[in-house]
N, C-alpha and C positions, 0 to 999 in steps of 0.2 A: 826792531826785529823780534824782541821778546813778546811784545804785545801782539804782533801779527801772527806769531807761532801759536800763541794761546788762543787767538780767534779761530785759527784753522782747526785746532784740536777741538774746540767747542762745536764748530760746524760739523766736523766728522762725527762727533758724539751724537749730535742731533739727527744726522742722517742715519746713523746706525739704529737709533731708537725708532725713527720713522719706518725703517725697513722692517723692524720687528712687528709693526702694527699693520694690519690689513688696510689697504687704501679704500677697500669696499668689500661688503659681504654679499654683493649682488650675485656673483657667480656661484657662491655656495648656496645661497637661497634658491636660485634658479634650478640647481641640480637636485636638491633634496625635496623641494616643494611638492612634486608629483606623488611622493610617497606618503605625505601627511594628509590625514582625513578629518572631516568633521563628523561627529557622531550625534545622532538624534534618537532619543528613546521615548517611548510612550508607555504609560502604565495606567491600568484601570483602577480608579479610586472610588470606593463607596462613599457617597455623599450623605452626610447626616443633617437632619433638620434641627435647627435651633429651637429651643422651647418657646412657645408662643404665650400670649397674654392669658392670664387666669380670669375667667368670667364667672361671676357668682351664679348659682343655680337660680333659674326663674328670671334672669335678666332679659330685657327685651332684645339685647344684642346676642343672646346665646346662640340662636339659630344661624345668625350671620357669621359669627366667628367660627362655629362648627364647620360650616361649608367652606370657609376660607382656609382653615387649618387642614381639612381633608384634601383640598386641591393642592396645597403646598406640600403636604405629606407625599402625595402621588408624584409631584415633580421632584421632590428631594430624594425619593427612593431610587431615581435613575442614576446609575453610575456615570461618572465623567472621566474624561481622559486627561492625564497629566503628562506634560512633555518636559524633557530635560536635554541639555546640550553638553557636549564634551568634545574631546579630541582623541586622536590615536595616530598610529602609523603602520604602514604595511611592511612586513618583514620577509615576505616570500612572494615570488611571482604567481603562486597559485592561490593567494588571497588570505593568508593568515595576517591578522591585525592585532596589535597590542594596544591596550588602553588601561585606565584605572577601573578597579572593581566597583568603586562607588559611582562611576558614570553609568554603569549598566545594571546595577543592583536592583532587582525587583522589576525589571523591564519586561513588558509583554512583547514589544516589537523594537527592533534595533535597525536603524537605517544609517548607512554610511555614504557620505557625500565626498566625492573625490575632487582634487584640485581642478580637474578638467570640467567639472560641473555635473558629471553623471552621478547616479545614485544606485545603490544595490542594497538589498536586505541582507542582514548578517545574522548568523546563529552563534550562540555561545558555545565555545569548546570547553572552557574550564576557567575557574577563577580561584584566587587565593586572597581571602580577606586579611591575612596576616601581613602581606606586603602590599595590599591594595592593587593587585595586578589581575587583569583578565585577558584572555585570548579569544578573539572572534574569528569567524571564517566567512568569506563571501565567495560566491561562484561567479567567475568572469569568463567570458568567451575568449578573451585575449590575456596574455601575461600582464601582470600589473607592475608598475614601477615600485621598487622596494629599497629599503636601506638595511644596513647591517649594524650589529652592536659593536661598539669599540670597547677597549679595556679601560674602565673607569679607575682602576687601581693605578694607572699611569698618569691620570689627570692630576694637575698641580694647582694649588691655590694661586690665582692670578692668571690662569689660562683663559683665553677667550672662549665663550660658548654662545650658541644661538638657540633660542627657544621658538618653537612654532606651534600654532594651534588656532583655536577658535575663541578668543577672549570675549566674554560678555555677549556671545552670539553674533559678533561682528563679521565672522568669516575668517578666511585665512589671514594670519598676521604673523609678523616676524619681530622679535625683540632680541637685543644683543647685550651681553654683559660679560662678567668674568666669574670664575669660581671663587666664592668668598670664603668657603670653608669646606672641609671634607669630614666624612665619618660622623655626621650628625645623627643623633638618636632622638626621636620624638616620643613615641609611646609603645612601639612594638618590639618584640624579642629579636626580630631579624632586621631591624632598621639599619640602613647604611645610606644616609641621604647626602647628596651634594647640595650645598647651599650656594645660591647664585643671586646676583643683583639684576640679572636679565628680567624684565618685567613679566610677571606671571599673574594672571587674573582669573576670576571664575570663568569657566569654559575652556581654559588652558589645560585642565586636568586630563591626564592621559596622553598629552602631546609629548613629542621628543625634545630632548636637549642634545644638541649636536656639538661636536668639537669641530675644529677647522678642517679636518679631513672628511667631514660629512658622515661621521660615525655617531651612532646614538650612545651617549655615555650616561644618560639618565632619562627617567620618565617623570615629567612634571606632575607633582602630586598635591602640594600644599603650599600655603603662604602664611607668614606671620604678619598680622595687620590689625590695627585697632578699629579700622573702618571698613574692612572687607575688600579694599583695593590694594594694589601693589604699592609697597613702600620700599622695595628693593631687598626684601628678605623672602626668597622663594626656596622651595625644597624639591629636589628631584631624586627619586629612588635610583640608586646607582645601577649601572648595567651589570656590575659584578653579581648583584643579587637577582636582578630582573631576568637576565639571560638563563640562569639555572631554573628559575620558576617557570619561565616560558617553555623551556625544553620539556619539563615534566608535564605541564598542562597539555602540550601538543601530543605527547606520547601516551599519557594515561588519563587525561581529562581532570586530573587532580594532582595535588602535591604529595610527595612521598619523602618525608624528612626522617633523617636518622634520629634515634631516641636512645639516650643513655640511661635514663631512669634515676636521676638524683635531683635533690634540691640543693642549691648552692648560693653562696654569697661571696662578695669581694673580701679580700684579705687586706685589712688596714695595718698600720704600723704596730698598734697595740696587740692585735691578734697575732701578728708575725712574731713579736717578742715572746708572747705567751706560749707559742708553739715551738719556739727555737729556730724559726726560719731566719735566714740572713737578710732577706728583704721582703717587702710586702708585694707579693705577686701570686698568681695562680687563682684557683677557685676553691673555696672551702666548702666541703660537703656538709650540709646540715641535716640531711635525712636521706635514707635509702629505702624507698618502697620496693615492693616486689617488681623485678624487672631485670634487664641485662646487667646493670651495675651490681645488684645484689648477687646475681649468679656468678659474677666475676670476682666477688670478694671485697667490693668497695664498702667502706664503713663510714659512718658519720664521724667527722673530725679529720678525715683525710683531706689533704690539699692536692688538687690536681694541678701538676706543674706542666705537663705536656700531653697532647692528645694527637695520636697518629703522626708523631714526629714533629709536631709544631708546638712551640712554647705557648702556654696559656697566659695571656696578659691579665685578663680579668674575666668575670662571668659573662659579659656580653660577647666577648670574643669566642669563648667556649661554646655558648649557645649557637652562635652562627656557624661555627665550624662543624659541630655535631649535626646540626640541621642540614648542612650541605653535603654531609657524608652519605654514601649509598647505604640504603637499608640492607641489613644482613652482612655488611662488611665486617671482617675481623680486624681489629686495630689494637695497638699497644698504647698503654696509658701510664705515664710516670706519675707516681704519687709520693707525698711526704707523709710518713706515719711514724709516730713514736720516735721522732728524732732522726729518722733515716729515710732514704729514698728507696722506693720499691717499684717494680714494673708489673703491671697486670695486663692480661689479654682479655678483650671483651668483644662480643659480637653484638652489633647494634640492632635494636628493634625499630619499629616504625612509630613515630609520634602520633600520627593520626588515628592509630588503632590502640593506643596505650591508655585511653581514658577508661576509667572504671576498674583498673587493676587493683586488687585488694592486697592486704597484708595479713598473714596469719597472726592471731593474737597469742602472745606468750602466756604461760602460766603465771598467775599473780600470787605473790605471797604478801600477807598483810602484816606490816610492822606495827609496833605500838606507836600511836600518834605522839608527837612531841613538838614543842614550840620553843624558839630561841631567836635572839637578835644577834646577827653576825654581819659585820661590815656595814652597819647602819640599816640593815634589812631584817625585818621580823619574818621568820620562816616557820612553816609548819609542815610536818610530814603528812603525806596524803593517806587518807583512809576512805572507806566506803561512804561515810557520811559527807566528807568533803567532796568526793567525786560527784555525789548526787547534788549537793548544794551548788557547785560550780559548773555542773553540766559537763564534767570531764568524761572521757571514754573509760570504760570499765577496766582497761588495762593501763591507765595512766599511772606513771610512777614519778617520783621526784619530790621536790619541796615547793610548796606554794608560797608566794610572796603575800603575806597578810598586810603588811604595812612597810613603808620605806621612808627614811629621813630624806626630805627634799634637798637637804644640804650635802647629802652623801655623794661620793664619787660614783656609786652604782646608779643613783638617780640621774646624774649628769650623763652617764653612758646610755641611758634609755630604759633601765629596768623600772617596772611599774607594778603596782598592786595587782594581784590575780595572775601575774606571770608564773609559769612553772619552770623551775630549774631542774633539768633532768640529767645534766652531766656537769662535772667540774674537772678540769684538767684532763678532758677526754676520757673520763671514767664515769660510769653511772653513779648517781647519788640518790639513794632511797631514804636515807636517814640523816639527821643532823650530824651524827658522828661521822658519816661518810664525808660530808662537806668539810668538817674540821680536819679530817685526815688528809684530804686533798690540799687544803691550805698549808698544812704542815709540810707535806711532800714538796710543794712548790717552793716554799721558803728554804727547805733543806737543799733544793737543787739550785738555789740562787736566783730563782725567778722573781721578777718585780711585779708580775701580774698573773692572774689566774683566768683561764678561758672557761666561760660558762656557756652551756647550751640551754637557751631559753625558748620556751614555747608560749606563744600568745595566740589564742583562738585556733590552736592546732598548728600554727605555722612556726617552724623552728628557725632560730637565728642565734649565731654565736656572738658573744661580746666579751671583751677582756676587761677585767676590773683590777685596779692596782691593789696590791697587798700592803698592809700597814707595816 
């Protein structure tokens, strides 16, 4: 009886597992296929003529080659048409279509082929290179089949997904897999990719990734492959990102992202200890150019702990949240400064119009130059001569690293010759004496490390070095 009971339990378990797996994806594929489109683009490319043979003056072949090269030059001057293939999907009955920006980038003509076989020309509504998303529009006499975005934040690793598109120009094709990972970042500030083992190949770009409810949870964008073909590592930009971008492109023809106006870096355990934070979290402000943050009183060395009521895990999370916040919205931001928490109110600007904002140059006082070795680092105070030799801004202040012991802890943390230390312990350092005072203060406070603000090629970064 015991053996029989065990067998029955095993059979029941197998049935339960089988019931959790679709017996077929045919119904799902049939319902969503009419909304998936193939995209063909054509671009005019100027054709260049390769250099021809060199014929010595007076050669009997000179006239022959001159006539030949003239004819080839005339032929080569004619522009040619270049075609490209991709995928997309319809998101409204009146003909709005989503695809990848790289599918249509630089195209003179865009043609959309539907599952039924019909074709329509498309015009570009807007595009966002940062997330590689573009929105097209076709004009149809009849309402078009369309699909809706799902909530990618609810998707779980192991969920079934279905990818559709036009792989390698072969026409409509379906592949099935699972979500392999979530929240992947490739190269962009706003990346939030779903990784899947559903086969994605060239030509699938811009196509939809469906959940089992027929909702789009991602836009197939990239693959990781040593040979250009699918090896089961594909990436789809999550619908949580895409849907917001699409809404803005439909409404404005462009993106309108919130802008805080700070440079930031992640907080590691050493930096957290140097600042007196209980744990390594938040985003550490390294620089505050002219902008919303400066107007709100944000300072370099502040740690942003929460933004608009949401805790900040790291810099990537903050960049995404700020970018997704409405331009002009007034928000509260909790920061950690000088050992205690503070709350600031800030009104966001627009990132797309923030380029070129300047910063007023402060008055500069010239200290007497001095040089000394501290913590295995040979430092020199900045003067006009050093500014000119190193190509530093006229308002540059701090201590220049002349040399560094490669066995020192500072070298291990990433400090290099020609770096400029402008702050120590979140206080400006313009002289050797300033730095020595900061070291003494940190030791008196029981700190095991000292936080330095280091600038390299104008880019600021904090690093914590252990004190002897």
